[in-house]
C-alpha positions in Angstrom: 2.8 -36.7 -40.5 4.0 -33.9 -38.3 2.4 -33.4 -34.9 2.2 -30.0 -33.2 4.2 -29.4 -30.1 3.3 -27.0 -27.2 4.8 -24.0 -29.1 2.7 -24.8 -32.2 -0.5 -25.1 -30.3 0.1 -21.8 -28.3 1.0 -19.9 -31.5 -2.1 -20.9 -33.4 -4.4 -20.3 -30.3 -3.0 -16.8 -29.7 -3.5 -15.9 -33.4 -7.2 -17.1 -33.2 -8.0 -15.0 -30.2 -6.3 -12.0 -31.7 -8.3 -12.4 -34.9 -11.6 -13.0 -33.0 -11.1 -9.5 -31.5 -10.3 -8.1 -34.9 -13.5 -9.6 -36.4 -15.6 -8.2 -33.5 -14.2 -4.7 -34.1 -14.9 -5.0 -37.8 -18.5 -6.1 -37.2 -19.3 -3.3 -34.8 -17.7 -0.7 -37.0 -14.6 0.1 -35.0 -12.5 -1.1 -38.0 -13.2 -0.1 -41.6 -12.9 -2.7 -44.4 -9.7 -1.0 -45.5 -8.3 -1.3 -41.9 -9.5 -4.8 -41.6 -8.2 -6.0 -45.0 -4.5 -6.6 -44.0 -5.6 -8.3 -40.8 -8.0 -10.7 -42.5 -5.6 -11.6 -45.2 -3.0 -12.6 -42.6 -5.6 -15.2 -41.5 -6.6 -16.5 -44.9 -9.8 -14.5 -45.3 -10.5 -13.0 -48.7 -13.4 -10.8 -49.8 -14.7 -12.4 -53.0 -17.5 -11.4 -55.4 -20.4 -12.6 -53.2 -19.0 -13.3 -49.8 -15.9 -13.8 -47.7 -13.8 -16.8 -48.5 -11.6 -18.7 -46.1 -8.4 -20.5 -47.4 -7.2 -23.2 -45.1 -3.5 -24.2 -45.3 -2.6 -27.9 -46.0 1.2 -27.9 -45.7 2.7 -30.1 -48.4 -0.9 -31.4 -49.0 -0.9 -33.9 -46.1 -4.2 -34.7 -44.2 -5.3 -37.4 -41.8 -8.8 -38.7 -40.9 -9.7 -36.2 -38.1 -8.6 -33.3 -40.3 -10.7 -34.5 -43.2 -13.7 -34.9 -40.9 -13.2 -31.4 -39.6 -13.2 -30.0 -43.1 -16.4 -31.9 -43.7 -17.9 -30.4 -40.6 -16.9 -26.9 -41.6 -18.4 -27.4 -45.1 -21.6 -28.8 -43.6 -22.2 -26.3 -40.8 -20.6 -23.0 -42.0 -20.6 -23.3 -45.8 -22.9 -24.7 -48.5 -21.9 -28.3 -48.1 -18.6 -28.4 -50.1 -15.1 -27.2 -50.2 -12.7 -26.5 -53.1 -9.2 -27.8 -53.4 -6.7 -25.4 -55.0 -3.5 -25.9 -57.1 -1.5 -24.9 -54.0 -3.0 -28.0 -52.2 -5.1 -25.7 -49.9 -8.8 -25.9 -49.5 -11.2 -22.9 -49.8 -14.6 -22.4 -48.3 -16.5 -19.9 -50.4 -19.5 -18.9 -48.2 -18.6 -18.6 -44.5 -20.1 -15.7 -42.6 -17.4 -13.4 -41.2 -18.8 -13.8 -37.7 -18.2 -17.5 -37.8 -14.6 -17.5 -39.1 -13.0 -17.4 -35.6 -15.1 -20.5 -34.6 -14.0 -22.2 -37.8 -10.4 -21.5 -37.0 -11.0 -22.9 -33.5 -12.3 -26.2 -35.1 -9.2 -26.3 -37.3 -6.8 -25.7 -34.4 -8.2 -28.8 -32.6 -6.9 -30.9 -35.4 -3.7 -29.0 -35.9 -4.7 -26.9 -38.9 -4.9 -23.2 -39.5 -5.2 -20.5 -42.2 -2.0 -18.6 -41.5 0.0 -17.4 -44.4 -2.4 -18.5 -47.1 -2.5 -14.9 -48.2 -0.4 -11.8 -48.0 3.2 -10.9 -49.1 4.8 -13.6 -47.1 6.1 -17.2 -47.6 2.9 -19.1 -48.6 2.0 -22.8 -48.1 5.1 -24.9 -48.8 4.3 -27.7 -51.4 5.9 -31.0 -52.2 5.4 -34.1 -54.4 2.0 -35.4 -53.5 3.4 -39.0 -53.6 6.3 -38.1 -51.3 7.3 -41.0 -49.0 5.5 -43.4 -51.4 6.8 -42.9 -54.9 8.9 -45.7 -56.5 11.2 -43.1 -58.1 11.9 -41.2 -54.9 15.5 -40.2 -53.9 14.4 -39.0 -50.5 11.1 -38.0 -48.8 10.6 -34.3 -49.3 8.1 -33.8 -46.6 10.5 -33.4 -43.6 12.2 -30.6 -45.5 8.9 -28.9 -46.4 8.0 -29.1 -42.7 11.3 -27.6 -41.6 10.8 -24.7 -44.1 7.2 -24.3 -42.8 8.3 -24.0 -39.2 11.1 -21.6 -40.1 9.0 -19.3 -42.3 5.8 -19.1 -40.2 5.7 -15.5 -38.7 9.3 -15.0 -39.7 9.6 -11.3 -38.7 12.1 -10.5 -41.6 9.9 -12.1 -44.3 6.4 -11.2 -43.2 6.1 -8.2 -45.6 8.0 -9.1 -48.7 7.7 -7.2 -52.0 5.2 -9.8 -53.1 3.8 -13.3 -52.2 6.5 -16.0 -52.2 6.2 -19.7 -53.0 8.6 -22.6 -52.3 8.3 -26.2 -53.5 10.5 -29.2 -52.6 10.8 -32.3 -54.8 12.4 -35.5 -53.7 11.8 -37.8 -56.7 13.4 -38.1 -60.1 10.1 -37.0 -61.7 9.3 -33.4 -60.7 5.7 -33.6 -59.5 6.1 -30.4 -57.3 6.8 -28.1 -60.2 9.9 -26.6 -58.8 10.7 -24.6 -62.0 7.5 -22.5 -61.7 8.2 -21.4 -58.1 10.0 -18.5 -56.5 12.3 -21.1 -55.0 12.4 -24.7 -56.1 14.4 -27.3 -54.3 15.3 -30.6 -56.0 16.8 -33.3 -53.8 19.8 -34.8 -55.4 22.8 -37.0 -54.6 26.4 -35.9 -55.3 29.2 -38.0 -56.6 30.0 -39.1 -53.0 26.4 -40.4 -52.6 25.5 -37.6 -50.2 22.0 -36.1 -50.3 21.5 -32.4 -50.8 19.6 -29.8 -52.9 19.7 -28.2 -56.3 18.5 -24.7 -55.8 16.3 -23.0 -58.5 15.2 -19.4 -58.3 12.9 -17.0 -60.1 10.0 -19.2 -61.5 6.4 -18.1 -61.5 3.3 -17.7 -63.5 0.8 -14.8 -63.7 1.2 -11.8 -65.9 4.9 -12.5 -66.8 5.5 -16.3 -66.6 9.1 -17.4 -66.1 10.9 -20.6 -65.5 13.2 -20.7 -62.5 17.0 -20.9 -63.1 19.4 -23.0 -61.2 21.9 -21.0 -59.0 23.4 -23.9 -57.0 24.1 -27.5 -58.0 24.5 -28.9 -54.5 23.5 -27.5 -51.1 24.2 -29.4 -47.9 21.1 -30.1 -45.8 22.5 -28.3 -42.8 22.8 -25.1 -44.8 19.2 -25.1 -46.1 17.8 -22.3 -43.9 20.8 -20.1 -44.1 20.8 -20.3 -47.9 17.1 -19.6 -48.1 17.6 -16.6 -45.8 20.3 -15.3 -48.1 18.0 -15.6 -51.2 15.2 -13.8 -49.4 17.5 -11.1 -48.1 18.7 -10.3 -51.7 15.1 -10.3 -52.8 13.9 -8.2 -49.9 16.6 -5.6 -50.5 16.2 -5.3 -54.3 12.7 -6.4 -55.0 10.4 -3.8 -56.5 7.9 -2.4 -54.0 6.9 0.5 -56.3 5.3 -1.6 -59.0 2.9 -4.5 -58.2 3.5 -6.1 -61.6 7.3 -6.1 -61.2 7.5 -7.1 -57.6 8.0 -10.9 -57.9 11.5 -12.4 -57.5 11.3 -13.7 -61.1 11.5 -10.1 -62.3 14.5 -9.4 -60.1 16.3 -12.6 -61.3 15.7 -11.6 -64.9 16.8 -8.0 -64.3 20.1 -9.0 -62.6 20.6 -12.2 -64.4 20.8 -15.6 -62.7 24.5 -15.5 -62.4 24.6 -12.1 -60.7 21.6 -13.0 -58.5 23.5 -16.2 -57.5 26.6 -14.2 -56.8 24.8 -11.8 -54.5 23.2 -14.8 -52.7 26.5 -16.5 -52.2 28.0 -13.3 -50.8 25.1 -12.8 -48.4 25.2 -16.5 -47.4 29.0 -16.3 -46.6 28.2 -13.9 -43.8 25.5 -16.0 -42.2 26.4 -19.6 -43.0 28.2 -20.4 -39.8 25.8 -19.6 -37.0 22.4 -20.1 -35.5 20.8 -20.8 -38.9 22.8 -24.1 -39.3 20.4 -27.0 -39.0 21.5 -29.4 -36.2 21.5 -33.1 -37.2 19.4 -33.8 -34.1 16.6 -31.4 -35.3 16.6 -32.9 -38.8 16.3 -36.4 -37.2 13.5 -35.2 -35.0 11.4 -33.9 -37.9 12.1 -36.9 -40.0 10.8 -39.2 -37.2 7.3 -37.9 -37.8 7.3 -39.2 -41.4 7.5 -42.9 -41.1 7.0 -45.2 -44.1 4.3 -47.9 -43.8 5.2 -51.6 -44.2 3.2 -54.7 -44.8 3.8 -58.1 -43.3 2.8 -60.1 -46.3 3.0 -58.4 -49.7 0.1 -59.2 -52.1 0.2 -58.5 -55.8 -1.9 -55.9 -57.6 -5.2 -57.5 -58.6 -5.4 -58.5 -62.3 -9.2 -58.9 -62.5 -12.3 -57.6 -60.8 -15.6 -55.9 -61.4 -16.3 -54.0 -64.6 -14.5 -50.7 -64.5 -12.0 -51.7 -61.8 -9.2 -52.5 -64.2 -9.6 -49.2 -66.0 -9.5 -47.3 -62.7 -6.3 -49.2 -61.7 -4.7 -48.4 -65.0 -5.4 -44.7 -64.8 -5.5 -43.9 -61.1 -3.1 -46.3 -59.5 0.6 -45.4 -59.0 3.5 -47.7 -58.1 4.7 -47.7 -54.5 8.3 -48.0 -53.1 7.1 -50.7 -50.7 6.2 -54.1 -52.2 2.5 -54.9 -51.5 1.4 -51.2 -51.4 0.0 -48.9 -54.1 -0.9 -45.2 -54.2 -4.3 -44.2 -55.7 -5.5 -40.9 -57.1 -9.0 -39.9 -56.1 -10.3 -37.8 -59.0 -12.2 -34.7 -58.1 -13.0 -34.3 -61.8 -16.3 -36.1 -62.5 -17.1 -35.5 -66.2 -19.0 -32.2 -66.4 -18.3 -31.4 -62.7 -16.5 -28.6 -61.0 -12.8 -29.3 -60.8 -11.5 -29.5 -57.2 -14.9 -29.4 -55.5 -15.7 -32.0 -52.9 -18.8 -32.4 -50.7 -19.0 -32.7 -47.0 -20.2 -36.4 -47.3 -17.3 -37.2 -49.7 -14.8 -35.7 -47.3 -16.1 -38.0 -44.6 -15.9 -41.0 -46.9 -12.2 -40.1 -47.8 -11.5 -39.8 -44.1 -13.0 -43.3 -43.5 -10.9 -44.8 -46.4 -7.7 -43.1 -45.2 -8.2 -44.5 -41.7 -9.3 -48.0 -42.6 -7.2 -48.7 -45.7 -4.6 -45.8 -46.1 -2.6 -45.8 -42.8 -4.6 -42.6 -41.9 -3.2 -40.4 -44.6 -4.4 -38.6 -47.6 -2.9 -35.9 -49.8 -4.1 -32.9 -51.8 -2.4 -32.5 -55.2 -1.5 -29.5 -57.4 -3.9 -31.0 -59.9 -6.9 -30.5 -57.5 -7.3 -34.2 -56.8 -6.7 -36.3 -53.7 -4.3 -39.2 -53.2 -4.3 -42.1 -50.8 -0.6 -42.7 -50.8 -0.4 -46.0 -49.0 -3.1 -48.7 -49.8 -2.5 -52.4 -49.5 -2.9 -54.1 -52.8 -5.5 -56.5 -51.4 -7.7 -53.5 -50.3 -7.7 -51.8 -53.7 -11.0 -53.2 -54.9 -12.7 -52.4 -51.6 -11.4 -48.8 -51.8 -12.6 -48.6 -55.4 -16.1 -49.9 -54.4 -16.4 -47.2 -51.8 -15.3 -44.5 -54.2 -17.8 -45.7 -56.8 -20.6 -45.4 -54.2 -19.4 -41.9 -53.3 -19.1 -40.6 -56.9 -15.3 -40.4 -56.6 -14.1 -43.2 -58.8 -13.8 -41.4 -62.1 -10.9 -43.1 -63.9 -9.4 -40.1 -65.6 -6.2 -39.2 -63.7 -4.0 -37.4 -66.3 -6.5 -37.6 -69.1 -8.1 -34.7 -70.9 -11.1 -34.7 -68.6 -8.9 -34.3 -65.6 -9.0 -30.5 -66.1 -7.5 -28.0 -63.7 -9.5 -24.8 -63.2 -9.5 -21.7 -61.0 -12.8 -20.6 -59.5 -13.0 -17.7 -62.1 -15.7 -15.1 -62.3 -18.2 -17.3 -60.5 -16.4 -16.5 -57.3 -13.2 -14.5 -57.6 -13.2 -10.7 -57.5 -10.0 -10.6 -59.6 -11.3 -12.7 -62.5 -12.2 -11.3 -65.9 -14.0 -14.4 -67.2 -15.7 -17.6 -66.1 -13.6 -20.7 -65.9 -15.8 -23.4 -64.3 -18.5 -23.5 -67.0 -15.8 -23.7 -69.7 -14.0 -26.6 -67.9 -17.3 -28.4 -67.5 -18.2 -28.0 -71.2 -14.8 -29.2 -72.4 -14.9 -32.2 -70.1 -18.4 -33.2 -71.3 -17.6 -32.8 -75.0 -14.3 -34.7 -74.7 -16.2 -37.5 -73.0 -19.1 -37.4 -75.6 -16.6 -37.6 -78.4 -14.9 -40.6 -76.8 -11.5 -39.0 -76.9 -10.2 -39.2 -73.3 -8.7 -42.7 -73.5 -7.4 -42.6 -77.1 -5.7 -39.3 -76.5 -4.1 -40.4 -73.2 -1.9 -38.2 -71.1 -2.6 -34.6 -71.8 -3.1 -31.6 -69.4 -5.7 -29.0 -69.8 -5.7 -26.0 -67.4 -8.0 -23.0 -67.3 -7.8 -19.5 -65.8 -10.3 -16.7 -65.5 -7.6 -14.0 -65.2 -3.9 -13.4 -65.8 -3.0 -14.3 -62.2 -3.0 -17.9 -63.4 -4.1 -19.7 -60.2 -5.2 -22.5 -62.6 -1.7 -22.8 -64.1 -2.7 -22.5 -67.7 0.8 -21.4 -68.6 2.2 -24.8 -67.9 -0.6 -26.9 -69.4 -0.2 -28.8 -72.7 -3.4 -27.0 -73.6 -4.1 -23.8 -71.7 -7.1 -21.6 -71.7 -7.0 -18.0 -70.4 -10.2 -15.9 -70.0 -9.9 -12.2 -70.8 -12.4 -9.3 -70.9 -12.7 -7.3 -74.1 -15.1 -4.4 -73.8 -17.4 -6.2 -71.4 -17.3 -9.6 -73.3 -15.5 -12.7 -72.3 -13.0 -14.2 -74.7 -10.5 -17.1 -74.2 -7.0 -17.3 -75.5 -5.6 -20.8 -76.2 -2.0 -21.7 -75.4 -0.1 -24.8 -76.5 3.1 -26.4 -75.3 3.3 -25.7 -71.6 4.5 -28.4 -69.2 4.8 -28.6 -65.4 7.6 -31.1 -64.5 11.1 -32.1 -65.5 10.5 -30.7 -69.0 8.9 -27.5 -67.8 7.9 -25.0 -70.4 5.6 -22.0 -70.8 2.9 -22.4 -73.4 2.6 -20.0 -76.3 -0.6 -18.1 -77.4 -1.8 -19.6 -80.6 -3.9 -16.7 -81.9 -6.9 -14.5 -81.3 -9.3 -15.2 -78.5 -12.4 -17.3 -78.9 -15.9 -16.9 -77.5 -16.6 -19.2 -74.6 -19.0 -21.4 -76.5 -16.3 -22.0 -79.2 -13.6 -23.2 -76.8 -14.7 -26.9 -76.2 -15.1 -27.5 -79.9 -11.7 -26.0 -80.6 -10.0 -28.2 -78.0 -11.7 -31.3 -79.3 -10.4 -30.5 -82.8 -6.9 -30.1 -81.4 -7.1 -33.5 -79.8 -8.4 -35.1 -83.0 -5.6 -33.4 -85.0 -3.1 -35.0 -82.6 -4.6 -38.5 -83.2 -4.2 -37.9 -86.9 -0.6 -36.8 -86.9 1.1 -38.5 -84.0 3.7 -41.1 -84.4 3.1 -44.5 -82.7 3.1 -44.3 -78.9 3.9 -40.6 -79.0 2.4 -38.4 -76.3 0.5 -35.3 -77.1 3.2 -32.9 -75.8 5.9 -34.8 -77.8 3.9 -34.5 -81.0 3.3 -30.8 -80.4 7.0 -30.2 -79.8 7.9 -32.2 -82.9 5.5 -30.5 -85.4 5.0 -27.1 -83.7 1.8 -25.2 -82.7 1.1 -24.1 -86.2 0.1 -27.7 -87.1 -2.8 -27.3 -84.7 -3.8 -23.7 -85.4 -6.1 -24.3 -88.3 -8.1 -26.8 -86.3 -8.6 -24.3 -83.5 -10.0 -21.5 -85.8 -11.6 -23.5 -88.5 -15.1 -22.8 -87.2 -14.4 -19.6 -85.4 
């Protein structure tokens, strides 16, 4: 993983000392909350329903042992013993005292972490495939490119105050696990007819109030031109993006208004003026960044175990992923115990993951857009030992990709923007699906829940989405069907009227049972849904409502 240089260290240290002074002035009254708000947001500090919240950046989801232990220490000393992983692969601490935040940032800096640009109308945390550098279907490791974008975008003076927040994802595998089509800019690594590696460029995706899928504006971009082309896109957006209307400020609205072809034309026009110059990426710099992201190797490859203790085979089947290096596997650490809070992890569990990463995972772990963790590089002979440790830590739930692997935003239990609770609904769905014995028979299905239209839980791109809304002081939940996140990205459609919270788990269970009744042999849930349409499931949703 990338290691800070002297410039990185100095930049982060200067920001901490600046923010320490800002916090002191807020606490003694020299700054009002309104004056303090833009300053704290630039440092990842939100004011939630009950307390301040700190969002820590985890660029492209990558963590090492010392970083995980530092997060554990922060959870233990400054929070209530846990942290919460988000769909942007960041981690949030929900209960820090404002006076302690500069000290927390100081702890983070010692392990090359920070909270910069996890909020505000700037380029947010750059994300990538959580299996980058390990996946068997990989074209090229996307992490070096995500790191290059991170370095270029951090404190970029031209793009610090954009019309709205801005999100970039890079995918380097054939299977899109980064969700490039629901990002402001999505970059897909491809090879051209000559076998050269470059990028497809997608623009204008996003979720929230007006969900849109990104549209492709360039089939092939040479790597050396990456930063100049991104600059051209952002300049077109900065010039034409709406600043007079919060709900129309995202680039997806601009792309839709201009049309993808016209937006692409304006981008190419801007790019022609800046392509040749200081923004061209030198081959030496690309090589320097790539050198930080080495691929592990094994001296003697062992096969994946075919037997073991009860439960181990099921965990391998659901939570293991094939690796590009013979003798290695990637494993998903589920943060979705049945009936638990999606994405939450305790201080002790963070320490245990740190131990496993260091001892058995080449000192690397990843946070995923599904609010889980991944050990990307595990020797096959160590898989059962890792599983034993995860069982003891309560982290061995074998449900990666199943209906109990639910994604959820914090909702009205924490978030000041939320209209409805999300966590209790997720817990109830998970518990009922498990009680009905449906998770394994149903197989791969995504369920994602949001407590407001901002869609931090990504309900729009779930096979089954749940959106909490407020109607005259009461919480209701809309059900959407047909969303998808990856290569076959789609936006789910609202099925009908909202349901009371207590009716949602039963409705979803009935949808899953309907699928089992009408599916063709070996047909996935999303494929059945697309074949028969949402109306085939509608009656099952509302039969008892």
